C-alpha angles and dihedrals in degrees: 000000000000120000110258089208090059090049090052096045101037110019093156091056089053092045091052091050093051091045089051088060091050089224107173113236095003096112093049089049087051090054090051090049092051091051092048092048092050091049091048093051091048090052091048091049093048091047092050091051091051091049089053090050091049092050091052091046090052090056090048092050091052090049093049092049090050089052091047092244128141112266098170096108092051092046091051091050092050090052088060089047089052091052090051091049089053091050091050091050088055089050091051092049091049092049091046089056093047092047092050092048091053093044090053090052096052118090125228120275116253118243113255093254093058108102128227120259144062134272092311091059096060112127122224102223098180143353131208125202131353125277109260120246126202134210086222137043108285117228127224118249096253090061092044092046093050093047091048091048093234103107123057111181099162094056091045089054090047091053101043110356133259116336098036107101127191120221116204137199109323090012092058091044092048091053091049092048092050092051093049093045094050093047091049091050093051094046100041101035107021099041100241126150115230122233134186106208139189117267093209119064140175128259089251090057094052090046090054093063096038102255090116137091092004100054104033091124091055094053135078116240125198094209099189092061097027090234129134130219109239119252089202139356086250088083101061094031095052089048093050093102098032113153091008127124109223126197124236088249089062093063137127098041115188121186134178125192139173119219142154110250126216122203129165092205087206093168096048103066112153095007118122092332100151120106115331098335096105121011138162097227124036142150124250141172111220134200120206127182134190107201138171113257094254091057103044098090096049090042088061090060091048094048092048090051090052090055091046090054090069092058093043092053090049091048094236122152113240145157134212117227124194105215122231119236096262092055097049121117115254096260100033126106093188133000139191115200116204112211123192123206115244108191096190092063093025093230141124105238124200110237098163140024113195116193144172115212100186108210093323097105092035091060091051094046097033095239106170141163135189110236094204136357109284094013124122115267118256133197117260121232116242130208135176143175141176111251084196143338108212110215099062092036087057089048092054093046095051095043097043098048099040123122131207092270093055095255119136123217113214120229115248100261091059101046101081096044091045092046092223137074096221145010111244128209 
């Protein structure tokens, strides 16, 4: 959530940031917010003045009664003042609600270094490895998975509908091994604390990270219990310390968590729907950081590097793309997408999105810390990134390490835990 004090003091800065995103309707919503805030402050000021007048009148009434004089006219007038104070309090409450609703609808402001433009304006900041070439025609992962007996799309569709794949035998084991290996790397080498989190959360929890109200149509709601299936472990992990006041000695906090993720993908019908490219339920290992404001920008570079490490150890070709403002997620101030090369489908596939949110999520979820004893609390800065999302990682592994016979050689880190060096058709 944007800082209302910033909106009051520097509205043009906020307007420029929203315009940079190209968010339709955001600047007009900002104008409405500014008008509401001005009306609210006027109502508060008028109410305070009337309360002062009423307090003075109360003293005068007491004095008149003590003198034996008639105070009825003054009392009658103060009743009208009291009614007006009540009306103004209702106005303030109504404006508070309107202000909050608009604040919840406004996206985060991009950092100054984020360039203008949409998806086409994303900048490749680095690449690692070379795209693999074959002396044969490479096969896509859905053909490889079927031949290996590890991917069962028809039965998944029969059980739950399109976008809910079934992994079988070595495919299920490979996914489990990848999750365990990634968690161990983040805990043992990157200093993260592991969490196991709920997969159903409240509306307040989803609002805290920015999924609601903006992305209600993309989320699964269990109406009977008024709980939502999580789209990512970011949601429960970021809300872990909601409404708490942390000490400076508590920061940084670094958490990693595995979870299944549930996304309706309502706006993506017909796009990259084959195989594992776009699914409604998938597994992911997430990294979440709480940092002090002075550390959040450098922490983004660290977090992105930790996600890259997974692909490097697996020997997969990838690139890091700094997103332009128009392609940023709703809550993000800056984002690096990590895209792995999948030769079977000849595409760069996003396997991680690493973002810093500044204090945007912290304001929504009331995540605060006290810099020093006796100092005023401040909002923490939050960051997160996938490290990594499993479906497209599995796609890249199968397609990169295939041979002409449809067998798949496993990269070194996976051989011992899998108990084999390759998957054979």
